[in-house]
C-alpha positions, 0 to 999 in steps of 0.5 A: 500500499503507498502512503503519500505524505507531505512534510513541511518545514514552515517559515515566513521567509522560507517554507520547505515542503516534500511530498514522500511516499512509501512504496512498501519493499520498494522503500521511500520515494520523493515524488517532489519538493520545493520551497515557498519563498516570500519577499522581505518587504512584502506586507505580512497578509500578502506573504501569508496568502502566497504561502497558503496558496502555494501549499493548497497547490501542492496538496491539489497536485500531489494528493497526499494522504496526510501531512507532518510539520515540526513542531515549533521550537524557539528561538531568537526573536518574538517578532520571528516567533510571531510570524512563524505562528501565523504561517503555520496557521496559514499552512494548518488552514490550507491542510485542513481544507484539504481534508488532511490529518496533520501530525506535528513532531519535536525536532528531536523526535524527527532526528532520532527517528531519521538518523538514530540520534536526537542530537544529529546536526544538519549535515547528518539529517541531509545525509540520512535524508539522502540515503533513505531517499536514494537520491544523487545528491542532498536536497538543498535547501535545508528547508527542504530537506528538513521538510522530507525528514519530517515526511519520513519521520511521519511515514515511519511513525504513523503505524505505531500512532495508529495502534496507540490511538486504537488501543486508546479507543478500544480502552475508552469503549471498555471504560464506557461499558463498564461505566454502563454496566455499574450504573444499570447495577445500581438501578437494580436492587440485588435480590438474595434467596 
């Protein structure tokens, strides 16, 4: 079964995206990737609109099954954080409107899943993405390589997350049935002979 994931590394100036497909025994395939760049002098609402429109085009063109983004961590400046939060918001809106489930992963989780070390540096991560996707060269720029790493992390983690969710739902059903059973016992007095 093929599983196509859109990975996104959000940023107001540069948003990297990568569509990665899991072809089972054939391995992982980079379907497409790109960078959405907005000009620094452009008004914020216009930049956010450009990012929204481009993400929407990507989802329509490549029909991913789901999407993954890196969780936010910061940081340097409050203004950068504010812009990144707003950028994530328009990206999440576009993905939601496309009917995609969105999963966010902390950077250490992405690094650990892809390289085996939660403290891997950029070069190690780029090399592991290159090897995993069997690419002739390292993906560039960093934002695109990061997006591919996020997509790969999701593809590798999703089956386990699905199992955990199913188990939680099952336990909730058992808990509800037990509660219903106990409430029905309270309503009926016990008869002893």
